[in-house]
N, CA, C and O atoms as a Tinker XYZ file with bonds, in Angstrom:
   408  protein
     1  N    -87.079000 -257.157000  -20.691000    73     2
     2  CA   -87.457000 -257.292000  -22.077000    64     1     3
     3  C    -88.968000 -257.502000  -22.211000    63     2     4     5
     4  O    -89.578000 -257.003000  -23.157000    81     3
     5  N    -89.581000 -258.245000  -21.264000    73     3     6
     6  CA   -91.032000 -258.445000  -21.294000    64     5     7
     7  C    -91.706000 -257.427000  -20.387000    63     6     8     9
     8  O    -91.287000 -257.224000  -19.247000    81     7
     9  N    -92.741000 -256.794000  -20.893000    73     7    10
    10  CA   -93.534000 -255.866000  -20.116000    64     9    11
    11  C    -94.266000 -256.624000  -19.004000    63    10    12    13
    12  O    -94.653000 -257.774000  -19.212000    81    11
    13  N    -94.465000 -256.021000  -17.839000    73    11    14
    14  CA   -95.185000 -256.716000  -16.767000    64    13    15
    15  C    -96.587000 -257.175000  -17.167000    63    14    16    17
    16  O    -97.107000 -258.138000  -16.603000    81    15
    17  N    -97.196000 -256.503000  -18.124000    73    15    18
    18  CA   -98.537000 -256.875000  -18.578000    64    17    19
    19  C    -98.541000 -257.656000  -19.875000    63    18    20    21
    20  O    -99.572000 -257.720000  -20.546000    81    19
    21  N    -97.420000 -258.253000  -20.249000    73    19    22
    22  CA   -97.320000 -258.962000  -21.521000    64    21    23
    23  C    -98.383000 -260.056000  -21.640000    63    22    24    25
    24  O    -98.714000 -260.739000  -20.671000    81    23
    25  N    -98.910000 -260.201000  -22.867000    73    23    26
    26  CA   -99.909000 -261.232000  -23.154000    64    25    27
    27  C    -99.471000 -261.974000  -24.407000    63    26    28    29
    28  O    -99.130000 -261.366000  -25.422000    81    27
    29  N    -99.487000 -263.297000  -24.316000    73    27    30
    30  CA   -99.217000 -264.167000  -25.467000    64    29    31
    31  C   -100.543000 -264.762000  -25.901000    63    30    32    33
    32  O   -101.267000 -265.345000  -25.095000    81    31
    33  N   -100.859000 -264.611000  -27.183000    73    31    34
    34  CA  -102.069000 -265.204000  -27.740000    64    33    35
    35  C   -101.660000 -266.204000  -28.804000    63    34    36    37
    36  O   -100.760000 -265.947000  -29.604000    81    35
    37  N   -102.327000 -267.342000  -28.805000    73    35    38
    38  CA  -102.024000 -268.396000  -29.780000    64    37    39
    39  C   -103.295000 -268.757000  -30.534000    63    38    40    41
    40  O   -104.379000 -268.815000  -29.952000    81    39
    41  N   -103.153000 -269.002000  -31.848000    73    39    42
    42  CA  -104.318000 -269.437000  -32.605000    64    41    43
    43  C   -104.651000 -270.889000  -32.270000    63    42    44    45
    44  O   -103.859000 -271.568000  -31.617000    81    43
    45  N   -105.802000 -271.366000  -32.703000    73    43    46
    46  CA  -106.258000 -272.722000  -32.358000    64    45    47
    47  C   -105.266000 -273.790000  -32.786000    63    46    48    49
    48  O   -105.064000 -274.771000  -32.069000    81    47
    49  N   -104.652000 -273.612000  -33.935000    73    47    50
    50  CA  -103.695000 -274.604000  -34.442000    64    49    51
    51  C   -102.472000 -274.684000  -33.538000    63    50    52    53
    52  O   -101.968000 -275.774000  -33.271000    81    51
    53  N   -101.989000 -273.527000  -33.061000    73    51    54
    54  CA  -100.824000 -273.506000  -32.170000    64    53    55
    55  C   -101.155000 -274.174000  -30.840000    63    54    56    57
    56  O   -100.325000 -274.899000  -30.290000    81    55
    57  N   -102.345000 -273.942000  -30.322000    73    55    58
    58  CA  -102.758000 -274.555000  -29.065000    64    57    59
    59  C   -102.833000 -276.064000  -29.234000    63    58    60    61
    60  O   -102.358000 -276.811000  -28.378000    81    59
    61  N   -103.425000 -276.516000  -30.329000    73    59    62
    62  CA  -103.559000 -277.957000  -30.585000    64    61    63
    63  C   -102.183000 -278.603000  -30.749000    63    62    64    65
    64  O   -101.961000 -279.708000  -30.255000    81    63
    65  N   -101.262000 -277.932000  -31.434000    73    63    66
    66  CA   -99.911000 -278.468000  -31.630000    64    65    67
    67  C    -99.168000 -278.584000  -30.313000    63    66    68    69
    68  O    -98.476000 -279.573000  -30.073000    81    67
    69  N    -99.308000 -277.573000  -29.450000    73    67    70
    70  CA   -98.618000 -277.582000  -28.158000    64    69    71
    71  C    -99.115000 -278.711000  -27.271000    63    70    72    73
    72  O    -98.379000 -279.212000  -26.421000    81    71
    73  N   -100.366000 -279.111000  -27.470000    73    71    74
    74  CA  -100.934000 -280.174000  -26.636000    64    73    75
    75  C   -100.200000 -281.496000  -26.831000    63    74    76    77
    76  O   -100.178000 -282.329000  -25.925000    81    75
    77  N    -99.599000 -281.699000  -28.002000    73    75    78
    78  CA   -98.919000 -282.953000  -28.284000    64    77    79
    79  C    -97.425000 -282.947000  -28.056000    63    78    80    81
    80  O    -96.749000 -283.923000  -28.379000    81    79
    81  N    -96.889000 -281.859000  -27.501000    73    79    82
    82  CA   -95.444000 -281.746000  -27.294000    64    81    83
    83  C    -95.093000 -282.192000  -25.884000    63    82    84    85
    84  O    -95.524000 -281.561000  -24.919000    81    83
    85  N    -94.305000 -283.288000  -25.741000    73    83    86
    86  CA   -93.919000 -283.739000  -24.403000    64    85    87
    87  C    -93.142000 -282.660000  -23.656000    63    86    88    89
    88  O    -92.241000 -282.035000  -24.215000    81    87
    89  N    -93.490000 -282.451000  -22.414000    73    87    90
    90  CA   -92.798000 -281.463000  -21.595000    64    89    91
    91  C    -93.262000 -280.039000  -21.815000    63    90    92    93
    92  O    -92.793000 -279.123000  -21.140000    81    91
    93  N    -94.180000 -279.837000  -22.754000    73    91    94
    94  CA   -94.683000 -278.484000  -23.005000    64    93    95
    95  C    -95.658000 -278.095000  -21.910000    63    94    96    97
    96  O    -96.338000 -278.951000  -21.344000    81    95
    97  N    -95.727000 -276.790000  -21.606000    73    95    98
    98  CA   -96.713000 -276.385000  -20.622000    64    97    99
    99  C    -98.113000 -276.643000  -21.167000    63    98   100   101
   100  O    -98.288000 -276.755000  -22.381000    81    99
   101  N    -99.109000 -276.739000  -20.298000    73    99   102
   102  CA  -100.473000 -276.976000  -20.783000    64   101   103
   103  C   -100.858000 -275.933000  -21.817000    63   102   104   105
   104  O   -100.605000 -274.745000  -21.616000    81   103
   105  N   -101.464000 -276.353000  -22.917000    73   103   106
   106  CA  -101.820000 -275.397000  -23.960000    64   105   107
   107  C   -102.913000 -274.446000  -23.483000    63   106   108   109
   108  O   -103.841000 -274.848000  -22.782000    81   107
   109  N   -102.789000 -273.205000  -23.866000    73   107   110
   110  CA  -103.787000 -272.192000  -23.542000    64   109   111
   111  C   -103.800000 -271.185000  -24.681000    63   110   112   113
   112  O   -102.748000 -270.867000  -25.234000    81   111
   113  N   -104.970000 -270.681000  -25.038000    73   111   114
   114  CA  -105.007000 -269.692000  -26.108000    64   113   115
   115  C   -104.437000 -268.341000  -25.685000    63   114   116   117
   116  O   -104.145000 -267.493000  -26.527000    81   115
   117  N   -104.280000 -268.146000  -24.369000    73   115   118
   118  CA  -103.756000 -266.878000  -23.884000    64   117   119
   119  C   -102.968000 -267.110000  -22.595000    63   118   120   121
   120  O   -103.414000 -267.820000  -21.694000    81   119
   121  N   -101.788000 -266.495000  -22.529000    73   119   122
   122  CA  -100.938000 -266.563000  -21.335000    64   121   123
   123  C   -100.583000 -265.127000  -20.976000    63   122   124   125
   124  O   -100.192000 -264.337000  -21.836000    81   123
   125  N   -100.723000 -264.798000  -19.694000    73   123   126
   126  CA  -100.455000 -263.430000  -19.235000    64   125   127
   127  C    -99.268000 -263.403000  -18.274000    63   126   128   129
   128  O    -99.048000 -264.333000  -17.498000    81   127
   129  N    -98.519000 -262.316000  -18.350000    73   127   130
   130  CA   -97.427000 -262.071000  -17.419000    64   129   131
   131  C    -96.104000 -262.623000  -17.889000    63   130   132   133
   132  O    -96.056000 -263.626000  -18.600000    81   131
   133  N    -95.022000 -261.963000  -17.489000    73   131   134
   134  CA   -93.685000 -262.364000  -17.925000    64   133   135
   135  C    -93.313000 -263.787000  -17.552000    63   134   136   137
   136  O    -92.717000 -264.492000  -18.366000    81   135
   137  N    -93.646000 -264.232000  -16.348000    73   135   138
   138  CA   -93.261000 -265.582000  -15.935000    64   137   139
   139  C    -93.973000 -266.634000  -16.779000    63   138   140   141
   140  O    -93.351000 -267.604000  -17.211000    81   139
   141  N    -95.262000 -266.453000  -17.016000    73   139   142
   142  CA   -96.015000 -267.411000  -17.817000    64   141   143
   143  C    -95.547000 -267.453000  -19.261000    63   142   144   145
   144  O    -95.404000 -268.529000  -19.841000    81   143
   145  N    -95.308000 -266.283000  -19.843000    73   143   146
   146  CA   -94.842000 -266.218000  -21.230000    64   145   147
   147  C    -93.451000 -266.837000  -21.348000    63   146   148   149
   148  O    -93.193000 -267.605000  -22.275000    81   147
   149  N    -92.562000 -266.513000  -20.427000    73   147   150
   150  CA   -91.208000 -267.092000  -20.455000    64   149   151
   151  C    -91.266000 -268.606000  -20.316000    63   150   152   153
   152  O    -90.493000 -269.316000  -20.960000    81   151
   153  N    -92.175000 -269.110000  -19.483000    73   151   154
   154  CA   -92.305000 -270.553000  -19.295000    64   153   155
   155  C    -92.705000 -271.252000  -20.599000    63   154   156   157
   156  O    -92.236000 -272.354000  -20.884000    81   155
   157  N    -93.557000 -270.620000  -21.373000    73   155   158
   158  CA   -93.985000 -271.205000  -22.654000    64   157   159
   159  C    -92.786000 -271.434000  -23.567000    63   158   160   161
   160  O    -92.731000 -272.432000  -24.285000    81   159
   161  N    -91.826000 -270.511000  -23.539000    73   159   162
   162  CA   -90.689000 -270.591000  -24.457000    64   161   163
   163  C    -89.433000 -271.223000  -23.848000    63   162   164   165
   164  O    -88.442000 -271.407000  -24.555000    81   163
   165  N    -89.452000 -271.551000  -22.582000    73   163   166
   166  CA   -88.269000 -272.091000  -21.909000    64   165   167
   167  C    -87.730000 -273.312000  -22.640000    63   166   168   169
   168  O    -88.435000 -274.305000  -22.826000    81   167
   169  N    -86.473000 -273.223000  -23.051000    73   167   170
   170  CA   -85.809000 -274.337000  -23.723000    64   169   171
   171  C    -86.140000 -274.483000  -25.193000    63   170   172   173
   172  O    -85.500000 -275.262000  -25.899000    81   171
   173  N    -87.131000 -273.743000  -25.663000    73   171   174
   174  CA   -87.516000 -273.877000  -27.065000    64   173   175
   175  C    -87.206000 -272.641000  -27.891000    63   174   176   177
   176  O    -87.262000 -272.693000  -29.120000    81   175
   177  N    -86.889000 -271.554000  -27.258000    73   175   178
   178  CA   -86.650000 -270.309000  -27.973000    64   177   179
   179  C    -85.449000 -270.414000  -28.917000    63   178   180   181
   180  O    -85.354000 -269.668000  -29.892000    81   179
   181  N    -84.530000 -271.347000  -28.621000    73   179   182
   182  CA   -83.341000 -271.496000  -29.486000    64   181   183
   183  C    -83.709000 -271.872000  -30.918000    63   182   184   185
   184  O    -82.958000 -271.571000  -31.846000    81   183
   185  N    -84.844000 -272.520000  -31.108000    73   183   186
   186  CA   -85.250000 -272.967000  -32.440000    64   185   187
   187  C    -85.858000 -271.838000  -33.262000    63   186   188   189
   188  O    -86.027000 -271.980000  -34.473000    81   187
   189  N    -86.186000 -270.724000  -32.624000    73   187   190
   190  CA   -86.785000 -269.595000  -33.338000    64   189   191
   191  C    -85.722000 -268.836000  -34.123000    63   190   192   193
   192  O    -84.571000 -268.722000  -33.702000    81   191
   193  N    -86.139000 -268.325000  -35.271000    73   191   194
   194  CA   -85.257000 -267.504000  -36.103000    64   193   195
   195  C    -85.862000 -266.124000  -36.242000    63   194   196   197
   196  O    -87.077000 -265.977000  -36.379000    81   195
   197  N    -85.013000 -265.119000  -36.206000    73   195   198
   198  CA   -85.486000 -263.760000  -36.416000    64   197   199
   199  C    -86.002000 -263.616000  -37.844000    63   198   200   201
   200  O    -85.474000 -264.219000  -38.778000    81   199
   201  N    -87.043000 -262.802000  -37.989000    73   199   202
   202  CA   -87.640000 -262.601000  -39.314000    64   201   203
   203  C    -88.321000 -261.243000  -39.344000    63   202   204   205
   204  O    -88.635000 -260.657000  -38.308000    81   203
   205  N    -88.539000 -260.763000  -40.554000    73   203   206
   206  CA   -89.422000 -259.629000  -40.754000    64   205   207
   207  C    -90.780000 -260.224000  -41.100000    63   206   208   209
   208  O    -90.887000 -261.064000  -41.994000    81   207
   209  N    -91.799000 -259.795000  -40.402000    73   207   210
   210  CA   -93.154000 -260.273000  -40.629000    64   209   211
   211  C    -93.984000 -259.058000  -41.027000    63   210   212   213
   212  O    -94.258000 -258.180000  -40.209000    81   211
   213  N    -94.376000 -259.024000  -42.286000    73   211   214
   214  CA   -95.078000 -257.852000  -42.821000    64   213   215
   215  C    -94.313000 -256.566000  -42.513000    63   214   216   217
   216  O    -94.909000 -255.535000  -42.201000    81   215
   217  N    -92.985000 -256.644000  -42.605000    73   215   218
   218  CA   -92.115000 -255.482000  -42.435000    64   217   219
   219  C    -91.714000 -255.172000  -41.001000    63   218   220   221
   220  O    -90.900000 -254.276000  -40.779000    81   219
   221  N    -92.253000 -255.876000  -40.035000    73   219   222
   222  CA   -91.909000 -255.637000  -38.628000    64   221   223
   223  C    -91.078000 -256.791000  -38.095000    63   222   224   225
   224  O    -91.169000 -257.913000  -38.592000    81   223
   225  N    -90.267000 -256.512000  -37.080000    73   223   226
   226  CA   -89.433000 -257.561000  -36.499000    64   225   227
   227  C    -90.318000 -258.583000  -35.804000    63   226   228   229
   228  O    -91.228000 -258.234000  -35.051000    81   227
   229  N    -90.032000 -259.854000  -36.073000    73   227   230
   230  CA   -90.756000 -260.958000  -35.448000    64   229   231
   231  C    -89.835000 -262.156000  -35.385000    63   230   232   233
   232  O    -88.613000 -262.015000  -35.428000    81   231
   233  N    -90.414000 -263.317000  -35.285000    73   231   234
   234  CA   -89.640000 -264.550000  -35.253000    64   233   235
   235  C    -90.484000 -265.656000  -35.883000    63   234   236   237
   236  O    -91.705000 -265.542000  -36.000000    81   235
   237  N    -89.804000 -266.720000  -36.283000    73   235   238
   238  CA   -90.498000 -267.869000  -36.865000    64   237   239
   239  C    -89.857000 -269.152000  -36.375000    63   238   240   241
   240  O    -88.693000 -269.167000  -35.975000    81   239
   241  N    -90.610000 -270.204000  -36.407000    73   239   242
   242  CA   -90.084000 -271.561000  -36.277000    64   241   243
   243  C    -90.219000 -272.131000  -37.669000    63   242   244   245
   244  O    -91.328000 -272.283000  -38.183000    81   243
   245  N    -89.091000 -272.447000  -38.279000    73   243   246
   246  CA   -89.073000 -272.857000  -39.677000    64   245   247
   247  C    -88.147000 -274.054000  -39.881000    63   246   248   249
   248  O    -87.067000 -273.908000  -40.454000    81   247
   249  N    -88.560000 -275.248000  -39.413000    73   247   250
   250  CA   -87.707000 -276.427000  -39.624000    64   249   251
   251  C    -87.540000 -276.709000  -41.112000    63   250   252   253
   252  O    -88.512000 -276.738000  -41.868000    81   251
   253  N    -86.295000 -276.915000  -41.516000    73   251   254
   254  CA   -86.013000 -277.174000  -42.930000    64   253   255
   255  C    -86.355000 -276.017000  -43.841000    63   254   256   257
   256  O    -86.542000 -276.215000  -45.042000    81   255
   257  N    -86.441000 -274.801000  -43.295000    73   255   258
   258  CA   -86.764000 -273.622000  -44.092000    64   257   259
   259  C    -88.262000 -273.437000  -44.330000    63   258   260   261
   260  O    -88.668000 -272.454000  -44.949000    81   259
   261  N    -89.078000 -274.358000  -43.852000    73   259   262
   262  CA   -90.535000 -274.277000  -44.004000    64   261   263
   263  C    -91.128000 -273.559000  -42.784000    63   262   264   265
   264  O    -91.053000 -274.070000  -41.667000    81   263
   265  N    -91.712000 -272.385000  -42.996000    73   263   266
   266  CA   -92.275000 -271.616000  -41.888000    64   265   267
   267  C    -93.519000 -272.337000  -41.364000    63   266   268   269
   268  O    -94.502000 -272.516000  -42.084000    81   267
   269  N    -93.451000 -272.744000  -40.098000    73   267   270
   270  CA   -94.571000 -273.454000  -39.451000    64   269   271
   271  C    -95.296000 -272.593000  -38.431000    63   270   272   273
   272  O    -96.515000 -272.682000  -38.285000    81   271
   273  N    -94.529000 -271.746000  -37.717000    73   271   274
   274  CA   -95.118000 -270.873000  -36.703000    64   273   275
   275  C    -94.498000 -269.484000  -36.853000    63   274   276   277
   276  O    -93.286000 -269.342000  -37.016000    81   275
   277  N    -95.351000 -268.467000  -36.794000    73   275   278
   278  CA   -94.906000 -267.076000  -36.870000    64   277   279
   279  C    -95.223000 -266.421000  -35.527000    63   278   280   281
   280  O    -96.307000 -266.601000  -34.972000    81   279
   281  N    -94.266000 -265.666000  -35.023000    73   279   282
   282  CA   -94.425000 -264.928000  -33.775000    64   281   283
   283  C    -94.400000 -263.442000  -34.103000    63   282   284   285
   284  O    -93.393000 -262.923000  -34.584000    81   283
   285  N    -95.505000 -262.763000  -33.843000    73   283   286
   286  CA   -95.621000 -261.335000  -34.085000    64   285   287
   287  C    -95.549000 -260.635000  -32.729000    63   286   288   289
   288  O    -96.273000 -261.000000  -31.802000    81   287
   289  N    -94.687000 -259.643000  -32.612000    73   287   290
   290  CA   -94.467000 -258.941000  -31.351000    64   289   291
   291  C    -95.087000 -257.552000  -31.372000    63   290   292   293
   292  O    -95.073000 -256.867000  -32.395000    81   291
   293  N    -95.625000 -257.152000  -30.240000    73   291   294
   294  CA   -96.036000 -255.768000  -30.006000    64   293   295
   295  C    -95.052000 -255.214000  -28.996000    63   294   296   297
   296  O    -94.732000 -255.872000  -28.006000    81   295
   297  N    -94.572000 -254.005000  -29.244000    73   295   298
   298  CA   -93.576000 -253.402000  -28.362000    64   297   299
   299  C    -94.097000 -252.045000  -27.895000    63   298   300   301
   300  O    -94.593000 -251.245000  -28.688000    81   299
   301  N    -93.972000 -251.806000  -26.597000    73   299   302
   302  CA   -94.338000 -250.523000  -26.003000    64   301   303
   303  C    -93.268000 -250.164000  -24.986000    63   302   304   305
   304  O    -92.867000 -250.992000  -24.168000    81   303
   305  N    -92.817000 -248.931000  -25.046000    73   303   306
   306  CA   -91.784000 -248.445000  -24.116000    64   305   307
   307  C    -90.577000 -249.381000  -24.080000    63   306   308   309
   308  O    -90.028000 -249.661000  -23.014000    81   307
   309  N    -90.171000 -249.858000  -25.253000    73   307   310
   310  CA   -88.985000 -250.699000  -25.425000    64   309   311
   311  C    -89.094000 -252.075000  -24.767000    63   310   312   313
   312  O    -88.076000 -252.718000  -24.513000    81   311
   313  N    -90.306000 -252.527000  -24.492000    73   311   314
   314  CA   -90.543000 -253.858000  -23.923000    64   313   315
   315  C    -91.588000 -254.581000  -24.753000    63   314   316   317
   316  O    -92.478000 -253.965000  -25.339000    81   315
   317  N    -91.464000 -255.892000  -24.791000    73   315   318
   318  CA   -92.449000 -256.701000  -25.500000    64   317   319
   319  C    -93.719000 -256.719000  -24.655000    63   318   320   321
   320  O    -93.729000 -257.226000  -23.533000    81   319
   321  N    -94.793000 -256.155000  -25.217000    73   319   322
   322  CA   -96.057000 -256.060000  -24.485000    64   321   323
   323  C    -97.076000 -257.098000  -24.965000    63   322   324   325
   324  O    -98.083000 -257.351000  -24.303000    81   323
   325  N    -96.801000 -257.682000  -26.109000    73   323   326
   326  CA   -97.715000 -258.688000  -26.627000    64   325   327
   327  C    -97.027000 -259.571000  -27.653000    63   326   328   329
   328  O    -96.090000 -259.147000  -28.330000    81   327
   329  N    -97.499000 -260.793000  -27.758000    73   327   330
   330  CA   -97.010000 -261.737000  -28.763000    64   329   331
   331  C    -98.196000 -262.497000  -29.305000    63   330   332   333
   332  O    -99.111000 -262.860000  -28.567000    81   331
   333  N    -98.170000 -262.732000  -30.593000    73   331   334
   334  CA   -99.181000 -263.561000  -31.216000    64   333   335
   335  C    -98.471000 -264.735000  -31.874000    63   334   336   337
   336  O    -97.538000 -264.546000  -32.654000    81   335
   337  N    -98.911000 -265.936000  -31.559000    73   335   338
   338  CA   -98.326000 -267.156000  -32.123000    64   337   339
   339  C    -99.311000 -267.671000  -33.166000    63   338   340   341
   340  O   -100.431000 -268.063000  -32.842000    81   339
   341  N    -98.873000 -267.662000  -34.428000    73   339   342
   342  CA   -99.747000 -268.025000  -35.550000    64   341   343
   343  C    -99.196000 -269.261000  -36.230000    63   342   344   345
   344  O    -98.055000 -269.263000  -36.690000    81   343
   345  N   -100.002000 -270.319000  -36.299000    73   343   346
   346  CA   -99.541000 -271.515000  -37.006000    64   345   347
   347  C   -100.575000 -272.055000  -37.994000    63   346   348   349
   348  O   -100.339000 -273.082000  -38.629000    81   347
   349  N   -101.705000 -271.385000  -38.131000    73   347   350
   350  CA  -102.673000 -271.785000  -39.146000    64   349   351
   351  C   -102.040000 -271.594000  -40.518000    63   350   352   353
   352  O   -101.658000 -270.474000  -40.859000    81   351
   353  N   -101.915000 -272.661000  -41.322000    73   351   354
   354  CA  -101.207000 -272.549000  -42.606000    64   353   355
   355  C   -101.771000 -271.475000  -43.529000    63   354   356   357
   356  O   -101.005000 -270.807000  -44.223000    81   355
   357  N   -103.078000 -271.294000  -43.554000    73   355   358
   358  CA  -103.669000 -270.275000  -44.429000    64   357   359
   359  C   -103.256000 -268.875000  -43.983000    63   358   360   361
   360  O   -102.938000 -268.023000  -44.813000    81   359
   361  N   -103.261000 -268.642000  -42.678000    73   359   362
   362  CA  -102.869000 -267.332000  -42.147000    64   361   363
   363  C   -101.379000 -267.097000  -42.358000    63   362   364   365
   364  O   -100.972000 -266.018000  -42.788000    81   363
   365  N   -100.569000 -268.105000  -42.057000    73   363   366
   366  CA   -99.114000 -267.986000  -42.259000    64   365   367
   367  C    -98.821000 -267.676000  -43.728000    63   366   368   369
   368  O    -97.954000 -266.855000  -44.027000    81   367
   369  N    -99.532000 -268.320000  -44.634000    73   367   370
   370  CA   -99.319000 -268.120000  -46.069000    64   369   371
   371  C    -99.632000 -266.717000  -46.544000    63   370   372   373
   372  O    -99.098000 -266.282000  -47.565000    81   371
   373  N   -100.490000 -265.990000  -45.825000    73   371   374
   374  CA  -100.839000 -264.618000  -46.213000    64   373   375
   375  C    -99.842000 -263.592000  -45.688000    63   374   376   377
   376  O    -99.872000 -262.432000  -46.098000    81   375
   377  N    -98.964000 -264.010000  -44.788000    73   375   378
   378  CA   -97.991000 -263.082000  -44.211000    64   377   379
   379  C    -96.754000 -262.981000  -45.095000    63   378   380   381
   380  O    -96.334000 -263.962000  -45.708000    81   379
   381  N    -96.183000 -261.793000  -45.155000    73   379   382
   382  CA   -94.911000 -261.595000  -45.856000    64   381   383
   383  C    -93.801000 -261.852000  -44.840000    63   382   384   385
   384  O    -93.477000 -260.986000  -44.028000    81   383
   385  N    -93.218000 -263.061000  -44.896000    73   383   386
   386  CA   -92.190000 -263.465000  -43.939000    64   385   387
   387  C    -90.846000 -263.535000  -44.643000    63   386   388   389
   388  O    -90.694000 -264.228000  -45.649000    81   387
   389  N    -89.881000 -262.819000  -44.108000    73   387   390
   390  CA   -88.520000 -262.822000  -44.647000    64   389   391
   391  C    -87.551000 -263.184000  -43.521000    63   390   392   393
   392  O    -87.373000 -262.420000  -42.571000    81   391
   393  N    -86.933000 -264.348000  -43.638000    73   391   394
   394  CA   -85.980000 -264.786000  -42.617000    64   393   395
   395  C    -84.762000 -263.878000  -42.615000    63   394   396   397
   396  O    -84.281000 -263.473000  -43.673000    81   395
   397  N    -84.265000 -263.558000  -41.425000    73   395   398
   398  CA   -83.063000 -262.761000  -41.285000    64   397   399
   399  C    -81.899000 -263.665000  -40.985000    63   398   400   401
   400  O    -82.077000 -264.727000  -40.388000    81   399
   401  N    -80.719000 -263.271000  -41.384000    73   399   402
   402  CA   -79.520000 -264.052000  -41.110000    64   401   403
   403  C    -79.247000 -264.071000  -39.616000    63   402   404   405
   404  O    -79.483000 -263.084000  -38.919000    81   403
   405  N    -78.746000 -265.209000  -39.125000    73   403   406
   406  CA   -78.386000 -265.291000  -37.711000    64   405   407
   407  C    -76.951000 -265.681000  -37.584000    63   406   408
   408  O    -76.443000 -265.806000  -36.470000    81   407
């Protein structure tokens, strides 16, 4: 599912938030490779909900229905080649996010 060259990029707010999460991997604005990206989400991916983000498939973390983090995916050759983790409230507010039923 993850491309061998997958890259996860996080905005400054997401990096700062991850720094305060017990058991979270060390925060970094960029993580490369399937093992590193999978490690970032290990045990936490269950909280993500599928969503349309500006019309494309993505995911969100939305506790209580409030979108806090948006995950935008890039796909190449049927594999996830890139992810962007956005948690800056101003940026999140400009995105058209529609939660999908799960």
